[in-house]
Every structure is written in C-alpha cells, then in structure tokens.
C-alpha positions as CSV (number, residue, x, y, z in Angstrom):
1,X,106.6,85.1,85.6
2,X,109.8,84.2,87.7
3,X,111.9,84.4,90.0
4,X,115.2,85.2,88.5
5,X,117.5,83.9,91.5
6,X,114.9,81.5,92.8
7,X,113.4,77.9,91.5
8,X,110.2,76.4,93.5
9,X,106.7,75.9,93.1
10,X,105.1,77.0,96.4
11,X,103.3,80.5,95.9
12,X,101.8,82.5,99.4
13,X,99.1,84.7,99.1
14,X,96.3,86.2,101.3
15,X,93.7,84.4,102.3
16,X,91.1,87.2,101.8
17,X,92.8,88.0,98.2
18,X,90.1,89.0,95.2
19,X,88.3,85.9,93.5
20,X,90.5,87.1,90.2
21,X,93.3,86.0,92.5
22,X,91.5,83.3,94.1
23,X,90.7,81.8,90.5
24,X,94.0,82.4,89.1
25,X,96.2,80.5,91.9
26,X,93.2,77.9,91.4
27,X,94.1,77.2,88.0
28,X,98.1,77.2,88.7
29,X,97.2,75.0,92.0
30,X,95.8,72.3,89.4
31,X,98.7,72.5,87.1
32,X,101.2,71.2,90.2
33,X,101.7,74.7,92.2
34,X,101.8,74.6,95.9
35,X,99.6,77.0,97.5
36,X,99.5,78.3,101.1
37,X,96.6,80.6,102.1
38,X,98.0,83.4,104.7
39,X,95.4,84.3,107.3
40,X,94.8,88.1,108.8
41,X,94.8,89.3,112.3
42,X,91.4,90.4,114.3
43,X,92.4,94.0,112.5
44,X,91.9,93.2,109.2
45,X,95.6,93.2,108.3
46,X,97.9,90.4,107.5
47,X,99.8,88.1,109.5
48,X,102.8,88.3,109.1
49,X,104.2,86.6,111.2
50,X,102.6,83.6,109.5
51,X,103.4,84.7,106.2
52,X,107.3,84.7,107.6
53,X,107.2,81.2,108.7
54,X,105.4,80.0,105.8
55,X,108.5,80.6,103.8
56,X,110.1,77.3,101.9
57,X,113.0,76.9,99.8
58,X,110.6,76.3,97.5
59,X,108.4,79.7,97.4
60,X,108.6,81.4,94.5
61,X,105.9,84.1,94.5
62,X,103.9,86.0,97.0
63,X,100.7,88.3,96.2
64,X,98.8,89.9,98.9
65,X,96.0,92.4,97.8
66,X,97.5,96.0,98.9
67,X,93.9,97.4,100.0
68,X,91.4,94.9,101.4
69,X,87.9,95.0,99.2
70,X,85.8,94.0,101.7
71,X,87.2,96.4,104.7
72,X,89.5,98.7,103.3
73,X,92.5,97.9,105.3
74,X,95.9,98.6,104.1
75,X,98.2,96.5,104.3
76,X,101.8,96.4,105.1
77,X,103.2,96.6,101.8
78,X,106.8,97.9,102.8
79,X,107.3,94.8,105.7
80,X,106.0,92.4,102.9
81,X,108.5,93.6,100.2
82,X,111.1,93.6,102.7
83,X,110.5,89.6,103.2
84,X,110.3,89.1,99.8
85,X,113.3,90.9,98.7
86,X,115.4,89.0,102.1
87,X,114.2,85.9,100.3
88,X,114.2,86.0,96.4
89,X,110.8,86.1,96.2
90,X,108.9,87.8,93.9
91,X,105.9,90.2,95.2
92,X,102.4,90.7,93.2
93,X,99.8,93.0,94.4
94,X,96.5,93.7,93.5
95,X,96.4,97.7,93.8
96,X,92.9,97.8,92.6
97,X,91.6,99.2,96.0
98,X,93.5,101.6,96.4
99,X,95.3,103.1,93.0
100,X,93.9,106.6,92.7
101,X,92.9,106.9,96.2
102,X,95.8,106.4,98.0
103,X,99.3,107.4,96.9
104,X,100.8,103.8,95.6
105,X,103.6,105.7,94.3
106,X,106.0,104.3,96.5
107,X,104.4,100.7,96.7
108,X,104.6,100.4,93.3
109,X,108.9,100.8,93.3
110,X,108.4,98.4,96.0
111,X,106.8,94.9,93.9
112,X,108.0,93.1,91.0
113,X,103.8,93.4,89.8
114,X,100.8,95.2,90.2
115,X,97.4,95.6,88.5
116,X,94.6,97.9,88.6
117,X,91.2,98.7,87.3
118,X,89.7,101.3,84.9
119,X,86.3,101.5,86.8
120,X,87.4,101.9,89.8
121,X,88.7,105.4,89.2
122,X,85.5,106.5,87.3
123,X,86.7,105.2,84.0
124,X,85.1,102.6,82.0
125,X,84.5,99.4,82.8
126,X,86.7,96.3,81.1
127,X,89.8,97.9,81.4
128,X,92.3,98.0,83.4
129,X,97.0,97.9,83.7
130,X,99.5,95.4,85.2
131,X,102.7,96.7,86.1
132,X,105.2,94.5,85.7
133,X,109.0,95.0,86.3
134,X,111.3,95.3,83.6
135,X,114.3,93.0,84.8
136,X,111.6,90.1,85.3
137,X,111.6,87.4,83.1
138,X,108.0,86.4,82.3
139,X,106.5,84.2,79.5
140,X,102.5,84.6,77.9
141,X,100.1,82.7,79.9
142,X,98.4,82.0,76.3
143,X,100.9,81.6,73.0
144,X,101.4,83.3,70.2
145,X,99.6,86.7,71.2
146,X,101.3,89.4,69.9
147,X,99.9,92.8,71.3
148,X,101.2,94.1,74.9
149,X,104.6,92.1,74.2
150,X,102.4,88.9,74.5
151,X,100.7,89.7,77.7
152,X,97.2,88.9,75.9
153,X,95.6,88.1,73.0
154,X,93.4,90.6,71.9
155,X,93.3,93.9,69.9
156,X,93.6,96.5,72.3
157,X,90.1,98.5,73.3
158,X,92.3,102.4,72.3
159,X,89.2,104.2,73.2
160,X,89.0,102.5,76.6
161,X,92.5,102.9,77.4
162,X,92.4,106.4,76.6
163,X,89.4,107.3,79.1
164,X,91.1,105.6,81.2
165,X,94.1,107.6,81.2
166,X,92.4,110.6,82.3
167,X,90.8,109.6,84.2
168,X,93.6,108.6,86.6
169,X,94.5,111.7,86.0
170,X,91.7,113.4,87.0
171,X,91.6,111.3,90.7
172,X,95.6,111.8,91.3
173,X,94.9,115.9,91.2
174,X,91.3,115.2,93.5
175,X,92.8,112.5,95.6
176,X,94.3,114.2,98.7
177,X,91.1,115.9,99.0
178,X,88.6,113.3,98.8
179,X,90.7,111.8,100.9
180,X,89.6,113.8,103.8
181,X,85.9,114.3,102.6
182,X,85.6,110.3,103.1
183,X,87.3,110.6,107.0
184,X,85.1,113.3,107.4
185,X,81.9,110.9,106.5
186,X,83.7,108.0,108.1
187,X,83.7,109.8,111.5
188,X,80.0,111.1,110.6
189,X,78.2,107.3,110.3
190,X,80.6,106.1,113.0
191,X,78.7,108.6,115.5
192,X,75.4,108.1,113.5
193,X,75.2,104.5,114.6
194,X,76.1,105.2,118.2
195,X,73.1,104.4,119.4
196,X,73.5,100.9,118.9
197,X,77.3,100.2,119.2
198,X,76.9,97.2,121.5
199,X,74.8,95.3,118.6
200,X,77.6,96.6,116.2
201,X,81.6,95.0,115.5
202,X,82.7,97.1,112.8
203,X,86.0,95.5,111.2
204,X,88.9,97.7,110.6
205,X,92.8,99.0,111.4
206,X,94.1,102.2,112.9
207,X,93.3,105.2,110.7
208,X,97.3,104.7,108.5
209,X,96.3,101.5,108.2
210,X,92.5,102.3,107.1
211,X,90.8,103.0,103.7
212,X,88.2,105.3,104.7
213,X,85.4,105.0,102.1
214,X,84.8,101.3,102.7
215,X,83.2,100.3,105.9
216,X,83.4,96.6,106.9
217,X,80.5,95.6,109.9
218,X,78.0,93.3,111.6
219,X,75.1,93.5,113.6
220,X,74.4,90.5,115.7
221,X,72.3,88.3,115.3
222,X,71.2,90.1,111.6
223,X,72.3,88.6,108.3
224,X,74.1,90.5,106.0
225,X,71.7,89.7,103.5
226,X,68.3,90.9,105.5
227,X,69.9,94.3,106.4
228,X,71.5,94.3,102.9
229,X,67.1,94.1,101.6
230,X,66.6,96.3,104.3
231,X,68.7,99.3,103.4
232,X,67.1,98.6,99.7
233,X,63.9,98.7,100.4
234,X,64.8,102.1,102.3
235,X,66.9,103.6,99.2
236,X,70.3,102.5,100.0
237,X,72.6,99.9,98.1
238,X,74.9,98.2,100.6
239,X,76.4,94.7,100.4
240,X,77.7,92.2,101.7
241,X,80.8,92.0,100.5
242,X,82.8,92.7,97.2
243,X,81.1,93.1,93.5
244,X,82.0,89.8,92.8
245,X,80.6,88.3,95.6
246,X,76.7,89.4,94.7
247,X,74.2,86.4,94.2
248,X,76.9,84.1,96.2
249,X,75.7,82.5,99.3
250,X,79.6,82.1,100.7
251,X,80.9,84.5,103.7
252,X,83.1,87.5,102.8
253,X,86.8,86.4,102.2
254,X,87.8,88.6,104.8
255,X,86.0,87.5,107.4
256,X,87.1,84.0,107.2
257,X,90.7,85.2,107.0
258,X,89.5,86.5,110.6
259,X,88.8,83.4,111.6
260,X,85.3,84.1,112.3
261,X,82.6,81.4,112.9
262,X,79.8,81.0,109.5
263,X,77.2,82.8,111.7
264,X,79.1,86.0,112.4
265,X,80.6,85.9,108.9
266,X,77.1,85.9,107.4
267,X,76.2,89.1,109.5
268,X,78.5,90.9,107.6
269,X,77.5,94.3,105.3
270,X,80.0,96.6,103.0
271,X,79.0,100.2,103.0
272,X,81.4,102.3,100.8
273,X,81.7,105.8,100.0
274,X,82.0,107.3,96.1
275,X,82.3,110.7,94.9
276,X,78.5,111.6,95.0
277,X,78.1,110.1,98.2
278,X,77.1,113.4,100.7
279,X,77.7,114.1,104.2
280,X,73.1,113.9,104.0
281,X,73.2,110.5,102.7
282,X,75.3,108.9,105.4
283,X,74.0,110.4,108.5
284,X,70.5,109.6,107.1
285,X,72.2,105.7,106.0
286,X,73.2,105.6,109.8
287,X,69.6,106.4,111.0
288,X,68.1,104.3,108.9
289,X,70.2,101.5,110.1
290,X,69.6,102.3,113.7
291,X,66.0,101.7,113.2
292,X,66.2,98.6,111.7
293,X,68.2,97.5,114.2
294,X,66.1,98.7,117.0
295,X,63.2,97.2,115.2
296,X,64.7,94.0,115.0
297,X,65.9,93.6,119.0
298,X,69.2,92.5,118.0
299,X,71.8,91.4,120.6
300,X,74.7,92.4,122.1
301,X,78.1,91.6,119.8
302,X,80.2,91.3,123.3
C-alpha cells in the first residue's frame, strides 16, 4: 500500500506484534525500509507517547495488533487512528485475536486495513481475510497474480471460505454471551489462585481494555516451560506464549515489549479459555497451579 499524501520509507510497529507481522517487516527492512519498534507500558498497552514521538516526516505506515495474543490487552486503536489521521499515515491492524470476540465494527472503519483468521473463530485452519480501504492504492507483493485483484496468487479455497463465513456468522451471534461467560471464568481463576498471590504477577490492563479469555502471568522462580509441563502432566494444556512461538526458546514478545528481564520473561505462561471451557475446568486448573507453586516453594514477585 502507499499513502496518498505522504512519501517515505519509515514504518512503526508494536514491539509485541505477531510473528507474521514481524516476518513481513523484516523483509521490508531488507528492501530498504526503516523500522521502529514501539514498546508497551506496564499495563500491556502501547506507549502512545513513544508512538507519537517516533513519527518522522518519512513515516508512512503504523501497524498495531488490536488485541495482544499473549496477554489479551486491547490496544487503544481509536487514539492510534487519530494520531495516524493527523499525520496522514496509514494504519494496519491485526484483528486475529479480536475478530469475533469483541465488536470490531467501529475499529474496522478507523483503520486503513485489517486482517483476521478463520481458525480463531472455530472455522477451518489455513484461511483468513484482509480488508483494505478501497481509497488506498496498492500493488501486489507477488506480481502477475489475477485472483483477489492480484492480492495473492493461487486458486481460491472456496469450501474453506464458505466455512469461515458460516463460522463468522455464528460467533457474531454468540459474541456478547460468550464474553460474559469468559468474564466469569477469569474471575473464578483469579479467585482459585488467591492462596499464592504473593508468587504471581498477572499482566493485564483495566477490564475495559482486556480480553477476558486470555490470561498472561508469571510465577516467581518457576520457568514457564516447567510450569507448562507440570500442568500438562495433570491434564491441562497451557502455553508459554502464542501458538506460533511453541518450541522456540525466546521469551514471549509481550514480556520484551514491557521491558522485563530475560529471567522474568522466561517465567511467563499463557492461559486461554475457549468455547468448551467450563467453570470446573478453570477452578481445577487454578487449584492444581496452587499445588505446583506450593510444592516448588517459590519466592515472591514483589
């Protein structure tokens, strides 16, 4: 894409953007673009002052993930969109974690483009979508393709597109009910781990800026990899970051964005709730974590 009123080669992205965004950005960097990574505040929200001060006359694009995939914080896209509009800068947002979970109608009208994925809304894997403002001119990354107006080459996967559309319709109808359910599950989990509150640090924003079904936390002195294995041994599947980071030893991107040290960052775990998660599942997970931490004789996070 190219900004209609601005020329340059500078791009700003959130430091905790998903690997798919960071991979594309690295390729652009090799092509001569200058990239600036914007950190998070301690709340897990993008540092808006740092974002604004990083803008130069050469800045043409800002890319900020709507909901962070590791800790579930909902970024202030309205304020970011105003910064972009005031400076005639394009704004892309990764909606993968927010699409179908919270109402994105208003946000969709504020960005220049957004992307989403089918498997996050109980549709098929390997299918997704992207919206680009029709007023924006763009050229294909891979020239010569004719499908999807040249956006990408390859024959369209019609069955997957149809299935994703049905999944989007269904989850849209259930979105508000599911949101209330996840708020209750989050509250129940927090109550379950209350006995070890001195040993746990929870990474979250205020309720109105937090997706309830994603919980990012660390236990002082316990590596996330070990906690994940112990929970798995007890029948619970958690992770040490987003699914695309599994098997990698680097700390979660959100931890780095918030300025945590390597040791603290490696203590991070991610818990997420889905459609089939029950109150009993959540309470039992909390109780088992309390047992694991108590047996480990961990230290305080303070």
